Backbone as numpy.savetxt, mean C-alpha at the origin, in Angstrom:
# Nx Ny Nz CAx CAy CAz Cx Cy Cz
-22.79 5.76 -8.54 -21.44 5.28 -8.27 -21.44 4.55 -6.92
-20.82 3.38 -6.88 -20.70 2.62 -5.63 -19.82 3.39 -4.65
-19.96 3.06 -3.36 -19.18 3.74 -2.34 -17.68 3.65 -2.60
-17.13 2.45 -2.41 -15.70 2.27 -2.63 -15.39 0.80 -2.91
-14.24 0.58 -3.51 -13.78 -0.78 -3.77 -12.41 -0.95 -3.12
-12.14 -2.15 -2.65 -10.83 -2.49 -2.10 -10.11 -3.35 -3.12
-8.87 -3.03 -3.38 -8.08 -3.78 -4.36 -6.85 -4.39 -3.70
-6.48 -5.58 -4.16 -5.36 -6.33 -3.59 -4.42 -6.69 -4.74
-3.19 -6.22 -4.67 -2.21 -6.48 -5.71 -1.03 -7.27 -5.16
-0.57 -8.23 -5.95 0.58 -9.05 -5.58 1.67 -8.84 -6.62
2.89 -8.63 -6.15 4.02 -8.41 -7.05 4.29 -9.63 -7.92
4.63 -9.36 -9.17 5.08 -10.39 -10.11 6.54 -10.09 -10.38
7.46 -10.82 -9.71 8.88 -10.50 -9.85 9.49 -10.93 -11.18
8.71 -11.58 -12.04 9.24 -11.98 -13.35 9.93 -13.33 -13.34
9.94 -14.00 -12.19 10.50 -15.35 -12.09 9.68 -16.08 -11.01
9.87 -17.40 -10.92 9.10 -18.15 -9.93 9.47 -17.70 -8.52
8.47 -17.46 -7.74 8.64 -17.09 -6.34 7.57 -17.84 -5.56
7.98 -18.86 -4.83 7.03 -19.71 -4.12 6.14 -18.95 -3.16
6.70 -17.98 -2.45 5.91 -17.22 -1.48 4.82 -16.42 -2.19
5.19 -15.66 -3.21 4.20 -14.83 -3.90 3.20 -15.69 -4.68
3.66 -16.83 -5.22 2.73 -17.73 -5.92 1.71 -18.33 -4.96
2.15 -18.72 -3.76 1.20 -19.28 -2.79 0.24 -18.22 -2.29
0.69 -16.97 -2.21 -0.19 -15.88 -1.80 -1.35 -15.74 -2.78
-1.07 -15.92 -4.07 -2.10 -15.83 -5.10 -3.18 -16.89 -4.89
-2.80 -18.07 -4.42 -3.78 -19.13 -4.18 -4.81 -18.74 -3.12
-4.36 -17.98 -2.12 -5.23 -17.60 -1.02 -5.99 -16.30 -1.28
-5.62 -15.61 -2.35 -6.29 -14.37 -2.74 -6.63 -14.46 -4.23
-7.59 -15.30 -4.59 -7.87 -15.55 -6.01 -8.35 -14.32 -6.78
-8.87 -13.32 -6.10 -9.33 -12.11 -6.80 -8.23 -11.05 -6.89
-7.06 -11.36 -6.37 -5.96 -10.39 -6.41 -5.45 -10.23 -7.84
-4.94 -9.06 -8.10 -4.31 -8.78 -9.39 -2.81 -8.88 -9.24
-2.13 -9.22 -10.32 -0.66 -9.25 -10.32 -0.16 -7.99 -10.99
0.95 -7.43 -10.50 1.52 -6.27 -11.16 3.01 -6.47 -11.38
3.47 -5.97 -12.52 4.88 -6.11 -12.89 5.70 -4.91 -12.46
5.07 -3.73 -12.41 5.74 -2.49 -12.04 4.72 -1.57 -11.37
5.21 -0.46 -10.83 4.31 0.55 -10.27 3.35 1.04 -11.35
3.88 1.37 -12.51 3.06 1.89 -13.60 2.01 0.87 -14.05
2.38 -0.40 -14.12 1.44 -1.46 -14.48 0.30 -1.54 -13.47
0.63 -1.43 -12.19 -0.39 -1.47 -11.15 -1.37 -0.29 -11.31
-0.84 0.90 -11.50 -1.69 2.09 -11.64 -2.57 1.94 -12.88
-2.00 1.43 -13.97 -2.77 1.23 -15.20 -3.94 0.27 -14.99
-3.83 -0.66 -14.04 -4.94 -1.57 -13.74 -5.95 -0.94 -12.77
-5.48 -0.06 -11.91 -6.36 0.56 -10.91 -7.29 1.58 -11.55
-6.76 2.40 -12.46 -7.56 3.49 -13.05 -8.88 3.00 -13.64
-8.89 1.98 -14.52 -10.19 1.54 -15.04 -11.08 0.88 -13.99
-10.48 0.27 -12.97 -11.28 -0.36 -11.91 -12.04 0.68 -11.09
-11.58 1.91 -11.11 -12.20 2.98 -10.32 -13.14 3.86 -11.15
-13.59 3.37 -12.27 -14.54 4.14 -13.10 -15.90 4.26 -12.43
-16.30 3.23 -11.64 -17.63 3.24 -11.04 -17.60 3.35 -9.52
-16.43 3.39 -8.90 -16.34 3.50 -7.44 -15.01 4.12 -7.06
-14.99 4.79 -5.93 -13.74 5.33 -5.39 -12.92 4.18 -4.79
-11.64 4.41 -4.68 -10.73 3.42 -4.12 -10.77 3.50 -2.60
-11.08 2.37 -1.95 -11.12 2.29 -0.49 -9.73 1.96 0.04
-9.47 0.66 0.21 -8.13 0.23 0.64 -7.42 -0.42 -0.52
-6.19 0.01 -0.73 -5.32 -0.61 -1.72 -4.23 -1.34 -0.96
-4.16 -2.66 -1.13 -3.14 -3.48 -0.49 -2.14 -3.90 -1.55
-0.86 -3.67 -1.27 0.21 -3.98 -2.21 1.16 -4.96 -1.52
1.23 -6.19 -2.04 2.07 -7.24 -1.45 3.29 -7.46 -2.32
4.43 -7.45 -1.70 5.70 -7.72 -2.36 6.76 -7.89 -1.30
7.91 -8.38 -1.68 8.98 -8.56 -0.70 9.45 -7.20 -0.19
9.69 -7.14 1.11 10.15 -5.91 1.72 11.22 -6.16 2.75
11.77 -5.09 3.26 12.73 -5.13 4.36 12.60 -3.79 5.10
13.40 -3.55 6.13 13.23 -2.30 6.88 13.45 -1.02 6.07
13.90 -1.13 4.84 14.16 0.07 4.03 13.03 0.37 3.05
12.31 -0.66 2.56 11.29 -0.42 1.55 10.64 -1.71 1.10
10.07 -1.68 -0.12 9.32 -2.83 -0.61 9.33 -2.86 -2.13
9.31 -4.08 -2.67 9.15 -4.26 -4.11 7.68 -4.11 -4.48
7.44 -3.44 -5.59 6.13 -3.38 -6.24 6.39 -3.92 -7.64
6.10 -5.20 -7.83 6.54 -5.87 -9.05 8.06 -5.93 -9.04
8.67 -5.45 -10.10 10.15 -5.43 -10.15 10.71 -4.08 -9.73
9.83 -3.12 -9.39 10.29 -1.80 -8.94 10.53 -1.81 -7.44
11.67 -1.27 -7.03 12.00 -1.15 -5.62 11.61 0.24 -5.13
10.75 0.31 -4.12 10.35 1.58 -3.54 10.97 1.73 -2.16
11.69 2.80 -1.97 12.17 3.20 -0.65 12.22 4.72 -0.65
12.63 5.30 0.43 12.60 6.77 0.54 13.44 7.42 -0.56
14.53 6.77 -0.97 15.41 7.35 -1.98 14.89 7.20 -3.40
14.07 6.17 -3.67 13.60 5.94 -5.04 12.19 6.48 -5.29
11.48 6.88 -4.25 10.09 7.31 -4.40 9.92 8.43 -5.42
10.85 9.35 -5.45 10.72 10.49 -6.35 10.60 10.05 -7.82
11.29 8.98 -8.19 11.22 8.53 -9.58 9.86 7.90 -9.93
9.05 7.60 -8.92 7.72 7.03 -9.14 6.61 8.04 -8.85
6.98 9.26 -8.51 6.01 10.28 -8.10 4.89 10.47 -9.14
5.24 10.64 -10.40 4.20 10.93 -11.41 3.22 9.77 -11.54
3.70 8.53 -11.47 2.79 7.38 -11.53 1.91 7.33 -10.29
2.51 7.48 -9.12 1.75 7.38 -7.87 0.74 8.51 -7.71
1.05 9.69 -8.22 0.13 10.84 -8.14 -1.16 10.56 -8.90
-1.14 9.64 -9.85 -2.36 9.29 -10.59 -3.42 8.67 -9.67
-3.01 8.20 -8.49 -3.95 7.62 -7.53 -4.77 8.69 -6.80
-4.24 9.88 -6.66 -4.85 10.91 -5.80 -6.33 11.14 -6.09
-6.76 11.33 -7.34 -8.19 11.59 -7.56 -9.08 10.34 -7.42
-8.46 9.18 -7.26 -9.23 7.93 -7.19 -9.66 7.55 -5.78
-9.01 8.14 -4.77 -9.27 7.76 -3.39 -10.64 8.22 -2.92
-11.25 7.43 -2.03 -12.48 7.82 -1.36 -12.17 8.62 -0.10
-13.17 8.87 0.71 -12.98 9.73 1.88 -12.20 9.06 3.01
-12.29 7.76 3.17 -11.57 7.06 4.24 -10.58 6.04 3.67
-9.88 6.42 2.64 -8.99 5.48 1.95 -7.72 5.21 2.73
-7.08 4.10 2.38 -5.86 3.67 3.05 -5.03 2.87 2.06
-3.73 3.13 2.07 -2.78 2.32 1.30 -2.05 1.43 2.28
-2.16 0.10 2.09 -1.47 -0.86 2.94 -0.32 -1.47 2.17
0.87 -1.28 2.66 2.06 -1.91 2.08 2.27 -3.23 2.81
2.09 -4.33 2.10 2.07 -5.65 2.73 3.39 -6.40 2.68
4.50 -5.70 2.57 5.80 -6.36 2.55 6.38 -6.49 3.95
7.28 -7.43 4.11 7.92 -7.65 5.41 8.68 -6.41 5.88
8.52 -6.08 7.12 9.35 -5.17 7.90 9.41 -3.71 7.44
8.83 -3.35 6.29 8.99 -1.96 5.84 8.27 -0.98 6.75
7.38 -1.46 7.63 6.74 -0.59 8.60 7.70 -0.07 9.65
8.92 -0.59 9.67 9.94 -0.08 10.59 10.47 1.27 10.12
10.16 1.64 8.88 10.72 2.85 8.28 9.64 3.92 8.17
9.41 4.62 9.27 8.38 5.66 9.30 8.61 6.75 8.28
9.85 7.09 7.99 10.10 8.16 7.01 9.69 7.72 5.60
9.84 6.43 5.29 9.38 5.90 4.00 7.85 5.97 3.92
7.17 5.51 4.97 5.71 5.54 4.98 5.18 6.96 4.87
5.81 7.88 5.58 5.37 9.27 5.55 5.60 9.89 4.17
6.75 9.62 3.55 7.04 10.15 2.22 6.05 9.60 1.19
5.73 8.32 1.31 4.76 7.71 0.40 3.37 8.30 0.63
3.00 8.49 1.89 1.72 9.09 2.22 1.62 10.51 1.66
2.70 11.23 1.72 2.73 12.60 1.20 2.47 12.62 -0.31
2.97 11.64 -1.03 2.78 11.57 -2.48 1.35 11.16 -2.83
0.85 10.11 -2.19 -0.47 9.57 -2.57 -1.62 10.28 -1.85
-1.31 11.08 -0.85 -2.27 11.93 -0.15 -3.33 11.15 0.63
-2.98 9.96 1.12 -3.83 9.20 2.04 -2.93 8.54 3.08
-3.50 8.06 4.19 -2.68 7.33 5.16 -2.07 6.08 4.53
-0.87 5.77 4.95 -0.17 4.56 4.50 0.22 3.77 5.74
-0.03 2.47 5.71 0.40 1.66 6.84 1.35 0.58 6.36
2.22 0.19 7.26 3.18 -0.87 7.00 3.36 -1.67 8.27
3.94 -2.83 8.14 4.08 -3.74 9.27 5.56 -3.93 9.61
5.83 -4.07 10.90 7.21 -4.07 11.37 7.85 -5.45 11.37
7.08 -6.50 11.23 7.61 -7.86 11.31 7.47 -8.57 9.97
7.89 -9.83 9.94 7.73 -10.64 8.74 6.24 -10.86 8.49
5.84 -10.84 7.23 4.43 -10.98 6.87 4.18 -12.36 6.26
2.99 -12.86 6.49 2.54 -14.10 5.88 1.22 -13.75 5.20
1.33 -13.12 4.06 0.14 -12.54 3.42 -0.83 -13.59 2.92
-0.42 -14.87 2.91 -1.36 -15.91 2.50 -2.27 -16.31 3.66
-1.98 -15.82 4.87 -2.84 -16.05 6.02 -3.79 -14.86 6.10
-5.09 -15.08 6.33 -6.02 -13.95 6.40 -5.58 -12.92 7.44
-5.71 -11.66 7.11 -5.30 -10.58 8.00 -3.84 -10.24 7.80
-3.39 -9.24 8.50 -1.99 -8.83 8.42 -1.34 -9.10 9.76
-0.10 -9.55 9.72 0.62 -9.86 10.94 1.80 -8.92 11.04
2.28 -8.72 12.23 3.52 -7.97 12.31 3.63 -6.97 13.41
2.96 -7.19 14.51 3.16 -6.29 15.63 2.67 -4.88 15.32
3.50 -3.94 15.57 3.13 -2.54 15.44 2.75 -2.18 14.01
1.68 -1.46 13.88 1.24 -0.94 12.59 1.26 0.57 12.67
1.86 1.21 11.71 1.90 2.66 11.69 0.98 3.17 10.61
0.27 4.22 10.89 -0.61 4.81 9.90 -0.57 6.32 10.09
-0.21 7.04 9.07 -0.07 8.48 9.17 -1.16 9.17 8.37
-1.80 10.15 8.98 -2.75 10.98 8.26 -2.02 12.27 7.92
-1.54 12.36 6.72 -0.72 13.52 6.38 -1.50 14.55 5.59
-2.77 14.29 5.32 -3.53 15.25 4.51 -4.36 16.17 5.40
-4.12 16.18 6.70 -4.96 16.92 7.62 -4.66 18.42 7.62
-3.49 18.81 7.22 -3.16 20.23 7.21 -2.12 20.49 6.14
-1.89 21.74 5.84 -1.02 22.07 4.71 0.45 21.77 5.00
0.88 21.89 6.25 2.27 21.59 6.56 2.34 20.25 7.28
3.09 19.34 6.73 3.16 17.99 7.28 4.48 17.79 8.03
4.43 17.05 9.09 5.63 16.73 9.85 5.67 15.23 10.06
6.83 14.73 10.44 6.98 13.31 10.69 6.02 12.84 11.78
5.75 13.69 12.75 4.90 13.28 13.87 3.45 13.70 13.66
3.03 13.69 12.41 1.64 13.96 12.09 0.78 12.98 12.88
-0.49 12.96 12.69 -1.37 12.13 13.49 -1.03 10.64 13.37
-0.99 9.95 14.51 -0.86 8.50 14.54 -2.25 7.93 14.76
-2.63 7.00 13.94 -3.95 6.38 14.06 -3.78 4.96 14.57
-4.44 4.66 15.66 -4.43 3.30 16.19 -5.22 2.42 15.21
-4.54 1.50 14.50 -5.22 0.76 13.45 -6.35 -0.13 13.94
-6.25 -0.65 15.14 -7.30 -1.52 15.66 -8.60 -0.72 15.82
-8.51 0.40 16.52 -9.71 1.22 16.75 -10.20 1.84 15.45
-9.29 2.21 14.57 -9.67 2.82 13.29 -10.53 1.84 12.47
-10.08 0.60 12.36 -10.80 -0.36 11.53 -12.04 -0.91 12.21
-12.05 -0.96 13.54 -13.23 -1.46 14.23 -14.37 -0.44 14.15
-14.02 0.82 13.97 -15.05 1.86 13.91 -15.63 2.01 12.52
-15.11 1.32 11.54 -15.60 1.44 10.15 -16.89 0.71 9.94
């Protein structure tokens, strides 16, 4: 089995969206997803021969949450996606990371922490507007929570400096 694979998903809102369409041009190996369930259904077979390293999910976001296809994820709607998202847990590798690539949703630490609690890996988000068609992620502060370190999780669980974390990989 290979070490790990990184997957990049772009939301398919079901209508023309110039931003998301242009993002596809710059990420030709990216997959499109229509819903959370559709994305998970594509990830499971991709992880037959390798664990999941970094999963990047691009969709429109705001300080409250982010679209994953046509599904809106925020702290209030996460529970309705729990069973689908839990399917990711056995697929993660040892240093896995979920990157939410929507604008501004990194401003909502409680959303990132709740999502991290469900998927059982660190989740990062960005606090500013994103230009996902440009290589790398933009947006000032990046938050990343390690919530699987102990049985009782708190909002102020470990903060990981993303620059040092990724440079040490």
